[in-house]
Each structure stands twice: as C-alpha cells, then as structure tokens.
N, C-alpha and C positions, 0 to 999 in steps of 0.2 A: 647300208648298215655299217655303222661305227665299231671299229674292230676294237676288242677289250686288250687291256693292258695284259701283260703275260704274267700268269700265276707262277710259271717256273722261271721266269725273269725275277720277280719279287721274291722267288726262294734264292735266286743267285745273289743278289742284293743284300738278303739277310746274311748268308755266311760271307760275304766281302764285308758287311758291318760287323761282325762278329771279329772278324779279323784285324779292322781296323782301330774298333773303340777299343777292345780288350787291350790291343797293341799299344794305343799311346796313351789312353787315360786308365784310371782304375775305376770302373762301373759299380756300383753296389744297386742292386737289382731287389726291390720289395714288393711283395703282393704278385709276383708272374702267376702263381696259380690260381689267380682268379679270373686271369683271361679266357673264356671260353673256349673247349678245345677244338670246338666247330662251328659253325652257322656263322651268320653275318654279325660282324662286330665293328664299332667304330670307336679307334683312339680318339680321346680329345686331348691335345697336347696343350700345355702350356708353351708360349716360345718368346723366349728371351735371348737365345744365341742360335747363329747358325748350324751348328753340332745338335740341336736338339730332335730335330729329323733322323739324321743317320745313328743317332744314338738310340733313338728308340728302336729303328731296324734293325740295329745290331743285337739290341738284348731282349727284345719281345719273343716270346714263345713260337709266335706264327708270323709269314711272311706279311710284310706290309706294303700297301700301294697307298703312298702320299697324294695329297693333291700340294702341288707346287707351282708358285707361280712362275709365267712364261719367261721372266727375266733371266731365271736361275738355267734355263736352257740355252747357254751361249757355248758357241765353238764346240769342242769334243764333249763336254757336259750333255748336249741334246741329245745324240744317239746313247751314250750311257745310261743317261736318267730313263729314257724309253726303254730302251733294252732291259733294264729291271723292274720295269713294270710300273715306272711311277706316273702320274697322271699331270698333264701340263693344262694350267690354268690360266686364262686371261682374265684378270680381276677388273678389266675396266668395262666388262660388257657382260650379257648373261651367255655365259659359254656353253651353247649347248652342245659340243662334245664332250667336255668335260663332265658335265651333268649325266649326260647319258653313260660315259663309262664308269665314272662312279657308283652309279645306280646298277649297273653291270655288274661289278665287284661285288657287289653286296647281293644280289640276286644269283649269284654262284655261291654265296656263303663265303665270300673272301673277307678280309680286314682292310679298311678304308682308315687311312691317317688323316686327321684334320687339325689344323690350328684354327680353331674357332675364334681367336681374335683379329684373324685376318693380317695381321702383319706382326711382325716381331716389336715387342715393346716391354711393359713392365713383367710380363710372365704371369700374372695374378689373376686372369680371366675375367678382368674388369668390366670388359667391352666385347660382346659376342656378337655376330654377324648372325644373320637367320639361317645361312647355310646348313649349319650344323644338324638345326630342328629339321629344316626339310628333308635332308638325307634319312634322317634318325625316324621321323613319322612315316614317310613315302615309303622306306623298305622294311621297316617294322623291326631294324637291326637293334642289337643292344649297345649301349655307351658305355665305355669304358675310360673313365678319366685317368689321365698320366700325367704327373708331375714330373718334371726334370729339373733338378736343384744342384746348385752349384757350378752350372757351364757358364755363367755369366757373372761369378764372383769377383774375378780377376783376370785382366789379360795375361796370355804368356808371354816370357822373355823373348823367346825366339821369333816367334810368328804372334803378333798384337790381337789377331784376329780370331785366336784359339786359344782356350784355356789352358794353364800350364800342363805341359807333358806331363804324365805320372801321376795327375791330380784325380781327386775323386769328385764323381760324378753320381748324386743318386737320382735312380729312376722309382718313382713307386707308383704302382697300379693299383686303382680302387675298384671297388664295388661295381659291377655290369649293373646298368639301371637302364629301363626304356623310358624315352621321351615323351611318348605319347599319353592321353589320358584313357586308353584302351577303347575310345570312341572310331577310332580310325578317321576322324575328320582330317581334312587339310587345308582348312579354310585359314585366311591369314590371322583371324583370331585363336585358333587352334595352333597355329605355328609360334604365334605371341606369347601365347600360355606356355607352350614345351619349351620355348628359349628360356624363358623366366624360370622354369623347374631346372633347366639343363644347369643355368648360371649357379643355383643356389647349390646344385649336387657338385658344381666343378670347384665354387669356393671353399665348401665344407671338406672336399678332398685335398685340396692345396693346404689347408690348415691343417690339417691331421697330417698331411705328409712331412709339413714345416715342423710339427711337434716330434712326430717320429724320428726325423733325421736331425733335429739340434739345427736346421738351418735357418 
C-alpha cells in the first residue's frame, strides 16, 4: 500500500513558506477567501518561475501538496520536500506511485497543487497536459485557478535565479469550478473535453488577474 504524503508535513511546509515568502518578498494575495475551507481542492497554478510553488504554499489559506518533478529532489532537498508532504513525480513515465498519492490526498479532502503546463514556460496556461483533468474528474475535486504574477519580471541583483528581494509578487486565487460535465465519465473523450473546459477557465482567470493587478 502506498503511503500518503504527510498532511502535518504540508502544514509545516506552509509555515516555513509563510516565513520565507513574506520575509524575502512582498506577496500581495487576492481572492484567498474563494478557496473552499474544506474538502478536496486542486490548485491549478501557472508556472513561469521556480518560486511559484513555494509562493503559493506560503500564501494559500490551506496546506498544499504539490506535484513536483523528481529532478528537484536532489541532495538534502529530497528528505526535506518529502518531509513537508510534497509528491515526487517521474514525468518520463506513468508514475503510478505519484498518481496513487495524489488521488489519496484528494480522497482525504486535502489540497493538491499542480502546474498544468507541465514545465516552466510563459506561465500563460497555453498548453495543458491531461493530468489535471484526470485528477479532477477522477476525484470530483474542485479546481481553483491560481495566477502568480511578477515572479519572472526581472532577475534579482544578488541571485539571478530569484526575483529581486522585497519586490512585489501577486498571487490571485480564482473561483472554484468543476472540470467534469457532471456525467462522471472518465473516457479519453470526456478527459479531452474537460481539458478544454479547464483551459478556457484558467486563461480567463489569468486575463482577469492581469487586469486586477495591472501586470
């Protein structure tokens, strides 16, 4: 039986994230009240910078278990990320362990964080992988779109891989929505249709978030 990532660990991760993100940058969080207070939720986060995941972990109102590529689990980061309840994913194969863990988190009423674009890019939700639709339709979890804006505007002076220290990063949480059509179907066609619906919702949220923040 696959052991589920620790919910307590994710709460510890959230507290660490709060200290780090608010200590190093100036997050402005909009719409956090939209996140359901309980029950399974999937955060669908745009991905343009390495700090996007930790930023969402630190500012979200609930502890989050992110699906993270296995390449990030190197050296001391491996036990640390596992300890704070994150999910290691092998993107080159159908990772049954990661899938089981992700579905288990949702079945327990937890929050799963996903970068639906699969890899870091423009952060505009232009190309979605089917994984998000699969988890949403299979679990019945609500999807909350999350836009992180300002993390990749310009590199920092001290550490080029990070945004400038004390710069403002906006995190905008959108309206929760269901990915499925209510039929409960999990066929390839149903997942393709769900992916199309998700993409429209996420793109609309990103546009709205940019308008709200002026970014």
